[in-house]
Backbone as CSV, one residue per row, in Angstrom:
resi,resn,N_x,N_y,N_z,CA_x,CA_y,CA_z,C_x,C_y,C_z
1,MET,115.703,-32.615,46.338,114.624,-32.479,47.213,113.889,-33.196,48.202
2,PRO,113.817,-33.004,49.191,113.334,-33.838,50.179,111.681,-34.973,49.859
3,TYR,112.166,-35.735,50.628,111.055,-37.252,49.572,109.870,-36.624,49.551
4,SER,109.551,-36.011,51.366,107.670,-35.270,51.579,107.735,-34.034,50.664
5,LEU,108.520,-33.628,50.335,107.897,-32.701,48.924,107.825,-33.035,48.415
6,ARG,108.480,-33.950,47.297,107.941,-34.548,45.845,106.633,-35.468,46.265
7,LEU,106.615,-36.031,47.569,105.276,-36.905,47.386,104.109,-35.396,47.507
8,LEU,103.922,-34.730,47.693,103.324,-33.610,48.107,103.185,-32.846,46.603
9,LEU,104.430,-33.092,46.000,103.970,-32.427,44.481,103.534,-33.478,43.482
10,VAL,103.462,-34.475,43.143,102.793,-36.061,42.723,101.037,-36.073,43.324
11,VAL,100.871,-35.846,44.492,99.721,-35.876,44.760,98.919,-34.317,44.288
12,THR,99.649,-33.416,44.287,98.872,-32.217,44.333,99.073,-32.194,42.701
13,THR,99.486,-32.642,41.854,99.538,-32.982,40.189,98.470,-33.473,39.665
14,SER,98.257,-34.681,40.342,97.218,-35.501,40.302,95.851,-35.049,40.215
15,LEU,95.981,-34.611,41.499,94.384,-33.824,41.671,93.695,-33.232,40.567
16,LEU,95.216,-31.877,40.394,94.815,-31.734,39.001,94.350,-32.063,38.071
17,LEU,95.637,-32.807,37.559,95.127,-33.651,36.345,93.446,-33.970,36.333
18,SER,93.083,-35.122,37.408,92.017,-35.340,37.742,90.699,-34.485,37.208
19,ALA,90.989,-33.529,38.156,90.250,-32.470,37.879,89.830,-32.083,36.714
20,CYS,90.459,-31.731,35.765,90.770,-30.644,34.601,89.936,-31.811,33.735
21,GLY,90.431,-33.367,33.632,89.722,-34.353,32.973,88.020,-34.624,33.117
22,THR,87.514,-34.501,34.115,86.448,-34.333,34.150,85.102,-33.706,33.625
23,SER,86.204,-32.240,33.939,85.621,-30.926,33.226,85.719,-30.823,31.659
24,LEU,86.565,-31.364,31.375,86.709,-31.119,29.298,85.603,-32.373,29.202
25,HIS,85.564,-33.661,29.773,84.960,-34.587,29.063,83.485,-34.750,29.533
26,GLN,82.950,-34.395,30.535,81.597,-34.642,31.130,80.676,-34.236,29.803
27,ALA,79.277,-35.080,29.841,78.539,-34.977,28.387,77.422,-34.239,29.180
28,PRO,77.240,-33.282,28.306,76.633,-32.328,28.469,74.941,-32.322,29.026
29,VAL,73.986,-31.847,29.683,72.835,-32.584,30.261,72.184,-31.946,29.293
30,GLU,71.203,-33.180,28.984,69.881,-32.251,28.304,68.674,-32.564,28.951
31,ASP,67.744,-31.426,29.290,66.636,-31.610,29.930,65.444,-32.218,28.900
32,ARG,64.681,-33.271,29.149,63.942,-34.127,28.430,62.796,-33.541,29.397
33,ASN,62.598,-32.781,30.308,60.992,-32.373,30.417,61.593,-30.853,30.670
34,PRO,61.235,-30.272,29.939,61.683,-28.644,29.776,59.956,-28.047,30.332
35,LEU,60.376,-26.999,31.191,58.718,-26.523,31.517,57.862,-25.866,30.430
36,PRO,56.930,-25.562,30.675,56.343,-24.817,29.535,56.770,-22.905,29.530
37,PRO,56.511,-22.815,28.451,56.387,-21.383,28.208,55.617,-20.728,29.566
38,LYS,56.106,-19.303,30.267,55.336,-18.841,30.692,54.112,-17.854,29.745
39,PRO,53.158,-18.588,29.541,51.605,-17.873,28.956,52.017,-16.259,29.218
40,ALA,51.763,-14.795,27.990,52.169,-14.234,28.002,50.334,-13.251,28.517
41,ALA,50.960,-12.613,29.357,49.646,-12.196,29.764,48.728,-11.453,29.118
42,SER,47.426,-12.019,29.337,46.730,-11.571,28.366,45.648,-10.094,28.542
43,ALA,45.079,-9.605,27.411,44.396,-8.078,27.423,43.307,-8.690,28.244
44,PRO,42.667,-7.732,29.095,41.236,-8.187,29.989,40.225,-7.728,29.180
45,ALA,39.884,-9.002,29.163,38.141,-9.156,28.330,37.542,-7.764,28.678
46,PRO,37.060,-7.642,27.467,36.313,-6.349,27.312,34.612,-6.567,28.420
47,ALA,34.605,-5.708,28.739,33.346,-5.419,29.867,32.038,-5.789,28.479
48,ALA,31.088,-6.919,28.809,30.113,-7.073,28.428,28.774,-6.228,28.343
49,SER,28.719,-5.873,26.651,27.853,-4.934,26.484,26.212,-5.183,27.145
50,ALA,25.215,-3.808,27.080,24.093,-4.230,27.181,23.480,-4.322,25.809
51,PRO,22.045,-5.768,26.058,22.185,-6.176,24.756,21.129,-4.983,24.805
52,VAL,21.182,-4.553,22.626,20.507,-3.751,21.899,19.184,-4.418,21.990
53,THR,18.211,-3.189,21.913,17.221,-3.276,21.828,16.456,-2.751,20.617
54,ALA,16.180,-3.207,19.446,15.737,-2.382,18.195,14.216,-1.608,18.825
55,GLU,14.663,-0.249,18.586,12.845,0.393,18.696,11.545,-0.060,17.273
56,VAL,11.102,-0.664,17.702,10.016,-0.279,16.799,9.332,0.766,16.722
57,LYS,9.012,1.301,15.473,8.465,2.250,14.990,6.871,1.998,15.538
58,PRO,5.966,2.705,15.729,4.435,2.308,15.018,4.121,2.917,13.816
59,PRO,3.278,2.326,13.052,2.844,3.148,11.772,2.606,3.759,11.911
60,PRO,2.580,4.808,10.467,2.042,6.317,10.437,0.590,6.494,10.598
61,GLY,0.422,7.901,11.419,-0.416,8.327,11.462,-1.805,7.020,12.958
62,ALA,-0.873,6.262,13.500,-1.431,5.165,14.567,-1.728,6.018,15.835
63,GLU,-1.477,6.960,16.308,-2.297,7.444,17.344,-3.842,8.810,17.029
64,ASN,-3.868,8.311,15.349,-5.244,8.153,14.776,-6.354,7.281,15.197
65,ALA,-5.372,5.965,15.559,-6.724,4.865,15.237,-7.554,4.975,16.449
66,GLY,-8.888,4.513,15.284,-10.280,4.640,15.826,-10.841,5.920,15.865
67,LYS,-10.190,7.336,15.888,-10.840,7.819,15.308,-11.606,8.582,14.439
68,PRO,-12.953,9.089,14.678,-14.061,8.995,13.703,-12.882,9.649,12.711
69,GLY,-13.172,9.790,11.510,-13.069,10.056,10.024,-11.010,9.264,9.566
70,TYR,-10.830,8.532,10.159,-9.693,7.656,10.224,-9.940,6.233,9.586
71,TYR,-8.984,5.486,8.999,-9.387,4.507,8.389,-8.023,3.785,8.750
72,THR,-8.159,2.466,9.462,-6.526,1.723,9.695,-6.494,0.429,8.540
73,VAL,-5.317,0.520,7.546,-5.163,-0.224,6.648,-5.347,-1.795,7.322
74,LYS,-5.498,-2.430,6.185,-5.919,-3.763,6.488,-5.445,-4.996,5.711
75,PRO,-4.833,-6.081,6.009,-4.140,-6.652,4.925,-4.999,-6.996,3.107
76,GLY,-4.222,-6.939,2.194,-4.918,-6.591,0.993,-5.870,-4.940,0.742
77,ASP,-5.834,-4.238,1.433,-6.306,-3.022,1.482,-5.062,-2.049,0.049
78,ALA,-6.332,-1.909,-0.386,-5.428,-0.643,-1.421,-6.219,0.659,-1.606
79,LEU,-5.532,1.803,-1.944,-5.456,2.868,-1.811,-7.335,3.499,-2.937
80,ILE,-6.827,2.513,-3.808,-8.453,3.286,-4.887,-9.181,2.364,-4.290
81,ARG,-9.225,1.481,-3.623,-10.536,0.608,-2.765,-10.793,1.443,-1.414
82,ILE,-10.171,1.954,-0.256,-9.602,2.725,0.577,-11.160,4.024,0.087
83,ALA,-10.329,4.499,-0.915,-10.976,5.910,-1.015,-12.620,4.990,-1.777
84,LEU,-12.716,4.507,-2.606,-14.268,4.069,-2.936,-15.360,3.491,-1.530
85,ASP,-14.580,3.015,-1.003,-15.334,2.621,0.248,-15.469,4.079,1.163
86,ASN,-15.014,4.702,1.218,-15.371,6.011,2.034,-15.805,7.041,1.279
87,GLY,-15.922,6.899,-0.417,-16.711,8.170,-0.663,-15.576,9.559,-0.744
88,GLN,-14.363,8.741,-1.115,-13.624,9.985,-1.627,-12.652,9.689,-3.015
89,GLY,-12.078,10.270,-3.290,-10.916,10.096,-4.436,-9.588,9.750,-4.048
90,TRP,-8.905,8.932,-4.301,-7.688,8.806,-3.834,-6.679,9.232,-3.859
91,ARG,-6.774,10.363,-5.022,-5.767,11.525,-5.039,-6.007,12.480,-3.523
92,ASP,-7.028,12.967,-3.270,-7.307,13.338,-1.808,-6.942,12.970,-0.894
93,ILE,-7.281,11.509,-0.699,-6.487,10.892,0.371,-5.450,10.637,0.652
94,ALA,-4.892,10.784,-0.590,-2.992,10.676,-1.130,-2.537,11.963,-0.304
95,LYS,-3.077,13.218,-0.439,-2.932,14.735,-0.409,-2.840,14.550,1.085
96,TRP,-3.891,14.240,1.747,-4.305,14.125,2.711,-3.625,14.068,3.776
97,ASN,-2.796,13.135,3.500,-1.574,12.093,4.612,-0.717,12.417,3.874
98,ASN,-0.783,13.120,3.001,1.362,12.846,2.574,1.580,11.939,2.051
99,LEU,1.161,11.289,0.977,1.625,9.628,0.140,2.425,10.311,-1.176
100,ASP,3.711,10.445,-0.573,4.717,10.233,-1.810,4.391,9.566,-2.980
101,ASN,4.353,7.876,-2.846,3.361,6.786,-2.710,2.327,6.281,-2.882
102,PRO,1.081,6.626,-3.625,0.461,5.572,-3.219,0.323,4.412,-3.216
103,ASN,0.721,3.962,-4.289,0.459,2.706,-3.679,1.587,1.701,-2.704
104,ARG,1.997,3.003,-2.066,2.790,2.137,-0.985,2.111,2.554,0.296
105,ILE,1.399,1.485,1.253,0.610,1.753,2.480,0.837,0.227,2.953
106,GLU,0.713,0.567,4.277,1.841,-0.409,4.957,0.576,-1.018,6.010
107,VAL,-0.056,-2.198,6.230,-0.827,-2.462,7.149,-0.509,-1.893,8.450
108,GLY,-1.519,-0.883,9.109,-1.939,-0.784,10.346,-1.744,0.737,10.158
109,GLN,-1.170,1.532,9.026,-1.264,2.217,8.745,-2.620,2.935,9.264
110,VAL,-2.310,4.112,9.625,-3.587,4.907,9.890,-4.304,6.150,8.428
111,LEU,-5.202,6.092,8.223,-5.594,7.441,6.816,-6.240,8.152,7.363
112,ARG,-6.324,9.106,7.008,-7.374,10.492,7.087,-8.394,10.430,6.009
113,VAL,-9.791,9.980,5.946,-10.748,9.785,5.382,-11.161,10.505,4.689
114,VAL,-11.641,11.989,5.066,-12.084,13.193,5.213,-11.414,14.146,5.256
115,PRO,-11.846,15.235,4.707,-10.976,16.989,4.565,-10.696,16.962,5.612
116,PRO,-9.057,17.657,6.167,-8.704,18.184,6.850,-9.775,19.386,7.546
117,GLY,-9.981,20.062,8.362,-10.889,20.963,8.933,-12.481,20.446,9.239
118,VAL,-12.961,19.258,8.396,-14.292,18.851,8.698,-14.652,17.859,9.725
119,ASP,-16.133,18.156,10.190,-16.439,17.768,11.215,-16.243,16.021,10.583
120,ALA,-15.609,15.249,11.209,-15.414,13.534,11.291,-17.017,13.126,11.277
121,SER,-17.238,13.291,12.850,-18.241,12.762,13.007,-19.599,12.909,12.399
122,ALA,-19.569,14.343,12.174,-21.474,14.137,11.120,-21.152,13.671,9.965
123,VAL,-19.448,13.230,9.170,-19.313,12.794,7.651,-18.964,11.764,7.814
124,THR,-18.638,10.829,8.734,-17.341,10.032,8.308,-18.080,8.496,7.557
125,ALA,-17.407,8.432,5.967,-17.990,7.140,5.798,-17.775,6.007,6.092
126,LYS,-18.405,4.976,6.335,-18.778,3.584,7.216,-17.817,2.705,5.636
127,PRO,-16.576,2.408,5.702,-16.253,0.852,5.478,-17.232,0.249,4.756
128,VAL,-17.717,-0.784,3.725,-18.838,-1.340,3.627,-17.748,-3.288,4.063
129,ALA,-18.363,-3.772,4.863,-17.645,-4.929,5.210,-17.969,-5.576,4.813
130,SER,-18.976,-5.688,3.620,-19.607,-7.417,2.438,-19.234,-6.889,1.303
131,ALA,-18.079,-5.759,1.135,-17.538,-5.570,-0.415,-16.886,-6.635,-0.750
132,PRO,-17.022,-6.582,-2.060,-16.486,-8.224,-2.782,-14.912,-7.774,-2.663
133,LYS,-14.560,-9.331,-2.467,-12.839,-9.033,-2.517,-12.305,-8.342,-4.181
134,VAL,-11.253,-7.759,-4.102,-11.178,-7.624,-5.417,-9.433,-7.012,-5.545
135,GLU,-8.601,-7.804,-6.301,-7.480,-7.318,-6.553,-7.314,-5.573,-7.138
136,SER,-6.002,-4.892,-6.611,-6.042,-3.503,-7.132,-4.852,-3.795,-7.703
137,ARG,-4.766,-2.782,-8.961,-3.355,-2.885,-9.400,-2.598,-1.583,-9.383
138,PRO,-1.549,-1.525,-10.121,-0.727,0.201,-9.237,-1.778,1.017,-9.643
139,LEU,-2.008,2.496,-9.095,-2.426,3.441,-9.532,-1.867,4.340,-10.327
140,GLU,-2.363,5.064,-11.504,-1.512,5.504,-12.482,-1.775,7.054,-12.463
141,SER,-0.449,8.551,-12.720,-0.751,9.362,-12.338,-1.395,9.921,-13.101
142,LYS,-1.519,9.105,-15.005,-1.835,9.777,-15.987,-2.950,8.768,-16.612
143,PRO,-3.937,8.303,-16.005,-4.115,7.279,-17.306,-4.832,7.451,-18.325
144,PRO,-4.609,6.839,-19.701,-4.689,7.526,-20.665,-6.405,7.805,-21.269
145,VAL,-6.289,8.352,-22.133,-7.754,8.971,-22.316,-7.778,9.027,-24.060
146,ALA,-9.037,8.081,-24.015,-9.398,8.149,-25.247,-9.938,8.963,-26.360
147,ALA,-10.118,9.951,-25.422,-10.668,10.996,-26.690,-11.115,12.684,-25.580
148,ALA,-11.223,13.242,-26.270,-11.802,14.612,-25.293,-13.247,14.779,-25.347
149,SER,-13.640,15.349,-23.946,-14.879,14.832,-23.554,-15.554,16.436,-24.170
150,ALA,-17.289,15.789,-23.935,-17.560,17.393,-24.512,-19.348,16.803,-23.935
151,PRO,-19.890,17.721,-23.392,-21.430,17.558,-23.170,-22.221,16.912,-24.029
152,ALA,-22.828,15.648,-23.928,-24.025,15.606,-24.711,-24.757,16.566,-25.542
153,ASN,-25.084,16.687,-26.696,-26.051,17.595,-27.018,-26.872,16.839,-27.937
154,GLY,-28.084,18.022,-28.124,-29.448,17.405,-28.565,-29.925,16.262,-27.659
155,ALA,-30.547,15.307,-28.856,-31.143,14.637,-28.011,-31.075,13.601,-26.993
156,ALA,-29.366,13.146,-27.189,-28.702,12.500,-25.927,-29.106,13.648,-24.783
157,ALA,-28.864,14.815,-25.045,-28.734,15.252,-23.531,-30.429,15.760,-22.811
158,THR,-30.889,15.453,-23.797,-32.364,15.818,-23.084,-33.254,14.753,-23.173
159,SER,-32.673,13.238,-23.322,-33.086,12.271,-23.804,-33.270,11.620,-22.382
160,SER,-34.735,10.848,-21.840,-35.032,10.176,-20.955,-34.013,9.841,-19.628
161,THR,-32.503,9.403,-20.789,-31.625,8.891,-19.462,-30.717,10.043,-18.943
162,ALA,-31.333,11.536,-18.858,-30.938,12.834,-18.462,-31.766,13.013,-17.697
163,ALA,-33.227,12.635,-17.462,-34.408,13.053,-17.038,-33.966,13.648,-15.676
164,ALA,-34.698,14.648,-14.693,-34.142,15.263,-13.779,-34.937,14.167,-12.384
165,SER,-33.961,14.225,-11.306,-34.433,14.137,-9.987,-33.488,14.637,-9.027
166,SER,-34.109,15.041,-7.860,-33.327,15.227,-6.657,-33.292,14.428,-5.624
167,ASP,-32.327,14.559,-4.783,-32.211,13.882,-3.484,-32.282,15.452,-2.720
168,GLU,-32.011,14.539,-0.896,-32.275,16.143,-0.356,-30.993,16.469,-0.008
169,ASP,-29.834,16.308,-1.057,-28.485,16.383,-1.092,-28.367,17.798,-2.152
170,GLY,-29.671,17.736,-2.874,-29.892,18.792,-3.925,-29.605,18.846,-5.588
171,LEU,-29.015,16.862,-5.333,-28.697,16.495,-7.046,-29.408,16.330,-7.314
172,ALA,-29.596,16.419,-9.073,-30.643,16.422,-9.904,-29.645,15.190,-11.011
173,TRP,-30.344,13.712,-10.535,-30.179,12.558,-11.429,-30.650,12.629,-12.310
174,GLY,-29.946,11.510,-13.376,-30.174,11.798,-14.525,-29.778,10.086,-14.761
175,TRP,-30.407,9.321,-15.329,-29.804,7.483,-15.993,-28.600,7.772,-16.630
176,PRO,-27.721,6.496,-16.386,-26.254,6.892,-17.100,-26.159,6.301,-18.094
177,VAL,-27.239,5.611,-18.646,-27.596,4.664,-20.432,-28.869,4.664,-20.844
178,ALA,-29.506,4.498,-21.921,-30.610,4.567,-22.284,-31.257,3.128,-22.632
179,HIS,-30.032,2.406,-21.831,-31.046,0.898,-21.868,-31.645,0.393,-20.468
180,PRO,-32.144,-0.660,-20.175,-33.247,-0.852,-19.422,-32.206,-1.883,-18.763
181,VAL,-32.437,-1.420,-17.470,-31.432,-2.510,-16.037,-31.879,-3.946,-16.186
182,SER,-30.653,-4.105,-16.322,-30.218,-5.841,-16.784,-30.365,-6.906,-15.589
183,ALA,-29.752,-6.331,-14.664,-29.612,-7.276,-13.387,-29.785,-5.644,-12.216
184,GLY,-30.381,-6.115,-11.232,-31.128,-5.425,-10.105,-29.340,-5.185,-8.906
185,PHE,-30.066,-4.504,-8.124,-29.623,-4.361,-6.781,-29.365,-5.372,-5.704
186,ASP,-28.574,-5.852,-5.314,-28.267,-6.538,-4.517,-27.283,-6.501,-3.453
187,GLU,-27.651,-6.458,-2.017,-26.260,-5.970,-1.326,-25.637,-6.482,-1.014
188,GLN,-25.740,-8.159,-1.403,-24.394,-8.686,-0.997,-23.778,-9.509,-2.144
189,ARG,-24.825,-9.571,-3.724,-24.033,-10.129,-4.800,-23.463,-8.936,-5.877
190,ASN,-24.482,-7.693,-5.883,-24.377,-6.441,-6.661,-24.423,-5.411,-6.040
191,LYS,-23.590,-4.711,-6.034,-23.469,-3.021,-5.591,-24.062,-2.363,-6.526
192,GLY,-24.803,-2.418,-7.539,-24.958,-1.381,-8.321,-26.396,-2.232,-9.213
193,LEU,-26.223,-1.737,-10.452,-27.495,-1.763,-11.346,-26.325,-2.090,-12.284
194,ASP,-26.851,-3.241,-13.232,-26.214,-3.488,-14.718,-27.007,-3.492,-15.806
195,PHE,-26.502,-2.492,-17.091,-27.382,-2.953,-17.600,-26.539,-3.385,-19.080
196,ALA,-27.606,-3.889,-20.019,-26.871,-4.717,-21.010,-27.194,-3.626,-22.314
197,GLY,-25.916,-3.703,-23.166,-25.832,-2.944,-24.528,-25.243,-3.278,-25.664
198,LYS,-24.643,-2.488,-26.306,-23.584,-2.760,-27.226,-22.392,-2.335,-27.200
199,ALA,-21.166,-2.609,-27.398,-20.468,-1.759,-27.509,-20.052,-0.494,-28.177
200,GLY,-19.331,0.254,-27.553,-19.629,1.869,-28.284,-20.555,2.843,-28.004
201,ASP,-21.881,2.191,-26.880,-23.192,2.658,-26.702,-22.989,3.886,-25.667
202,PRO,-22.992,5.301,-25.778,-22.355,6.608,-24.810,-23.122,6.292,-23.114
203,VAL,-22.145,6.579,-22.369,-21.923,6.201,-20.909,-21.954,7.540,-20.849
204,LEU,-23.685,8.270,-19.731,-23.456,9.505,-19.541,-23.309,9.733,-17.722
205,ALA,-22.978,11.290,-17.522,-22.737,11.354,-16.351,-23.581,11.234,-15.774
206,VAL,-24.403,10.747,-14.112,-26.004,10.731,-13.828,-26.144,13.189,-13.373
207,ALA,-24.896,13.137,-13.193,-25.210,14.268,-12.326,-23.553,14.821,-12.518
208,ASP,-23.455,16.420,-12.009,-22.157,17.040,-12.277,-21.299,16.454,-11.213
209,GLY,-20.586,17.052,-11.428,-19.274,16.542,-10.470,-17.951,16.473,-10.839
210,ARG,-17.249,15.774,-10.496,-15.395,15.914,-10.413,-14.749,14.437,-10.635
211,VAL,-14.035,13.988,-12.366,-13.860,13.136,-12.216,-12.685,12.219,-10.865
212,VAL,-12.941,11.664,-10.323,-11.764,11.382,-8.676,-11.072,10.015,-9.555
213,TYR,-11.498,9.399,-10.557,-10.604,8.001,-10.897,-11.189,7.489,-12.267
214,ALA,-10.335,7.280,-13.121,-10.559,6.658,-14.680,-8.915,5.956,-14.781
215,GLY,-9.266,4.670,-14.800,-8.427,4.028,-15.252,-8.900,2.511,-14.906
216,SER,-7.851,1.729,-15.050,-7.866,-0.060,-14.759,-7.072,-0.272,-13.540
217,GLY,-7.399,0.455,-12.557,-6.633,-0.277,-11.537,-7.453,-0.950,-10.211
218,LEU,-8.556,-1.480,-10.791,-9.321,-2.049,-9.620,-9.650,-3.126,-10.411
219,ARG,-9.023,-4.545,-10.167,-9.650,-5.553,-10.872,-10.844,-6.326,-10.640
220,GLY,-11.913,-6.469,-11.592,-13.153,-6.926,-11.794,-14.153,-6.035,-11.862
221,TYR,-13.471,-4.148,-12.269,-14.547,-3.357,-12.811,-13.739,-3.447,-14.465
222,GLY,-12.593,-3.410,-14.820,-12.395,-2.847,-15.964,-11.836,-1.544,-16.418
223,ASN,-12.134,-1.167,-17.255,-12.090,0.342,-17.713,-13.051,1.064,-16.568
224,LEU,-12.767,1.878,-15.693,-13.228,1.995,-14.686,-13.455,3.943,-14.751
225,VAL,-14.454,4.472,-14.603,-14.949,5.993,-14.524,-15.313,5.716,-12.763
226,ILE,-15.067,6.792,-11.575,-15.580,7.567,-10.714,-15.403,9.293,-10.845
227,ILE,-17.288,9.384,-10.386,-17.383,10.743,-10.355,-17.785,11.043,-8.982
228,LYS,-17.102,12.169,-8.257,-17.985,12.413,-6.962,-18.199,13.748,-7.471
229,HIS,-19.283,13.622,-6.416,-20.642,15.203,-7.041,-20.541,16.166,-6.181
230,ASN,-20.673,16.001,-4.667,-20.782,16.436,-3.399,-19.997,15.610,-2.194
231,ASN,-20.151,16.147,-1.113,-19.286,15.687,-0.137,-19.868,14.289,0.489
232,THR,-21.038,13.551,-0.215,-21.582,12.571,0.254,-21.994,11.734,-0.865
233,TYR,-22.012,11.280,-1.996,-22.107,10.837,-3.443,-20.985,10.470,-4.598
234,LEU,-20.823,9.744,-4.596,-19.989,9.091,-5.673,-20.828,8.239,-6.443
235,THR,-20.598,8.209,-7.804,-20.757,7.250,-8.959,-19.820,6.562,-9.665
236,ALA,-20.074,5.549,-9.509,-19.014,4.330,-10.664,-19.521,3.731,-11.505
237,TYR,-18.564,3.692,-12.858,-19.206,3.220,-14.040,-18.140,2.705,-14.827
238,ALA,-18.309,1.086,-14.744,-17.536,-0.080,-15.143,-17.814,-0.761,-16.410
239,HIS,-16.406,-1.128,-16.650,-16.468,-2.526,-17.677,-16.435,-1.222,-19.209
240,ASN,-15.995,-0.104,-19.442,-16.054,0.847,-20.687,-15.196,0.107,-21.343
241,ARG,-15.323,0.362,-23.059,-14.387,0.181,-23.748,-13.633,1.252,-23.773
242,ALA,-13.926,2.376,-23.647,-13.141,3.914,-23.840,-13.267,4.438,-22.829
243,MET,-12.481,5.331,-22.233,-12.923,6.216,-21.307,-12.670,7.738,-21.892
244,LEU,-13.576,8.640,-21.568,-13.792,10.092,-22.627,-13.054,11.366,-21.988
245,VAL,-12.921,10.786,-20.713,-12.276,12.017,-19.202,-11.718,11.559,-18.486
246,GLU,-10.771,12.344,-17.703,-9.580,12.115,-17.482,-9.967,12.429,-15.585
247,GLN,-8.853,12.637,-14.800,-9.040,12.637,-13.673,-8.583,14.057,-13.389
248,ASP,-9.548,14.582,-12.601,-9.825,15.954,-11.749,-10.595,16.949,-12.823
249,GLN,-10.986,16.199,-13.902,-11.623,16.902,-14.666,-13.374,16.836,-14.534
250,VAL,-13.960,18.575,-14.668,-15.213,18.619,-13.943,-15.939,17.694,-15.203
251,VAL,-17.382,17.434,-14.619,-18.008,16.899,-15.786,-19.815,17.599,-15.179
252,ARG,-20.719,17.495,-16.428,-21.795,17.800,-16.520,-22.912,16.676,-16.481
253,LYS,-24.267,16.874,-15.600,-25.253,15.912,-16.189,-25.106,15.510,-17.394
254,GLY,-25.300,14.666,-17.929,-25.510,14.211,-19.012,-24.691,14.103,-19.816
255,GLN,-23.130,14.626,-20.007,-22.072,14.725,-20.568,-21.521,13.257,-20.560
256,ARG,-20.834,12.718,-22.007,-20.488,11.788,-22.515,-19.254,11.669,-21.554
257,ILE,-19.195,10.368,-20.890,-17.943,9.900,-20.179,-17.183,8.799,-20.605
258,ALA,-18.073,7.487,-21.135,-17.193,6.415,-21.629,-18.091,5.867,-22.654
259,GLU,-17.733,4.841,-22.935,-18.337,4.390,-23.938,-18.548,2.873,-23.510
260,MET,-19.748,2.027,-23.703,-19.854,1.080,-22.983,-19.213,-0.292,-24.016
261,GLY,-18.602,-1.229,-22.625,-17.753,-2.079,-23.619,-17.904,-3.501,-22.724
262,SER,-16.592,-4.388,-22.654,-16.617,-5.728,-21.774,-15.508,-6.082,-21.302
263,THR,-14.769,-4.829,-20.976,-13.237,-4.867,-20.323,-13.691,-6.102,-18.504
264,GLU,-12.974,-6.929,-18.703,-12.906,-7.513,-17.247,-14.560,-8.286,-17.342
265,SER,-15.136,-8.463,-18.621,-16.847,-8.340,-18.043,-16.845,-9.886,-19.292
266,ASP,-17.897,-10.876,-19.197,-17.923,-11.572,-19.857,-18.917,-11.261,-21.136
267,THR,-19.373,-9.969,-21.187,-20.537,-9.260,-22.436,-20.251,-7.720,-22.075
268,VAL,-20.584,-7.293,-23.070,-21.091,-5.960,-22.955,-21.951,-5.418,-22.020
269,LYS,-21.633,-4.030,-20.912,-22.402,-4.078,-20.375,-21.693,-2.945,-19.473
270,LEU,-22.676,-2.388,-18.540,-21.859,-0.784,-17.896,-22.897,-2.058,-16.846
271,HIS,-21.990,-1.184,-15.284,-22.075,-1.722,-14.482,-21.756,-0.264,-13.528
272,PHE,-23.182,-0.108,-12.936,-23.279,1.598,-12.473,-23.327,1.757,-10.784
273,GLU,-22.698,1.901,-9.702,-22.686,2.307,-8.192,-23.067,3.596,-8.160
274,VAL,-24.004,4.072,-7.186,-24.065,5.155,-6.635,-23.332,4.696,-4.897
275,ARG,-22.680,5.303,-4.758,-21.904,5.269,-3.028,-22.548,6.350,-2.323
276,LYS,-23.051,6.322,-1.299,-23.337,7.309,-0.576,-22.784,7.401,0.779
277,LEU,-21.626,8.234,1.218,-20.698,8.035,2.112,-19.846,6.593,1.951
278,GLY,-19.445,6.210,0.699,-18.467,5.171,0.862,-19.316,3.988,0.598
279,LYS,-20.834,3.581,1.261,-21.461,2.690,1.515,-22.285,2.729,0.255
280,PRO,-22.386,1.691,-0.581,-22.916,1.160,-1.842,-25.115,1.091,-1.739
281,VAL,-25.405,2.214,-2.054,-26.606,2.094,-2.321,-27.539,2.161,-4.164
282,ASP,-28.887,1.652,-3.342,-29.549,1.054,-4.468,-29.788,2.436,-5.555
283,PRO,-29.180,2.411,-6.890,-29.422,3.384,-7.800,-30.565,3.790,-7.596
284,ALA,-31.811,2.655,-8.025,-32.691,2.617,-8.768,-33.681,3.511,-7.676
285,LYS,-33.429,4.052,-6.601,-34.081,4.825,-5.458,-34.206,6.060,-5.653
286,LEU,-32.731,6.465,-6.515,-32.640,8.209,-6.606,-32.551,8.357,-8.194
287,LEU,-32.716,7.338,-9.125,-33.037,8.023,-10.472,-34.228,7.885,-10.677
288,PRO,-34.219,9.118,-11.745,-35.744,9.385,-11.838,-36.739,8.106,-12.712
289,ALA,-37.960,7.960,-12.409,-38.687,7.600,-12.941,-38.543,7.987,-14.702
290,ARG,-38.576,6.257,-15.430,-38.827,6.788,-17.053,-39.571,5.919,-17.476
């Protein structure tokens, strides 16, 4: 073989061996600064929703606020007190206003306090601003009855306690008890008359009417009977030992409705009130002379 050919063969072989050694023994390359992973495409943010404004509902009957024949409930009010101060029975007010629970009325609620269809501007009762603050208990649908009532007879029915008197409404008034007055009417401190007596002494209806309340739901009055005589007058009989009538019962003048007692009083007495369109008036100006 010619020398030049042998030389070319040696050089070519050396180059091939050199290239192979480099590719077999070269250290792997380590990437010490890897690129951060490409973030995944995020979902588009939801569009901001408009702020939700809670709808504030006006109190029931608010559209009648300030109208004649309506009353707006104030803090601390109770239906029995509203009824008394407006010359109505609480059951009637509950019925006129579709109250499912008479113990649940809310501040700002507007209640009808005259019968539907009646000219409210002519007979609207004016609540008494100076009425004493008393706490009301829950109203009871059926208060306890101590005994069945019966009209008083004999001397009790014809005694001076039932002596006749009348006013412009045609009511014939009588006295609630035979005892003398122990404390007179005072518009600021005493909304009626007080009569001292003995426990169990009879308490009589002063005129014909219908019992609109008989219970102990008005603190400060003890066992209380309220009689509605007409669209103008109510009478109230407080601190009784026993009540002999029940709500919605029709009573007659001189009928025994309760027994004197000392419930929520430090002495045995009858506290007697006359309300004219809800406003306390002096009973002594209506009751007959004796």
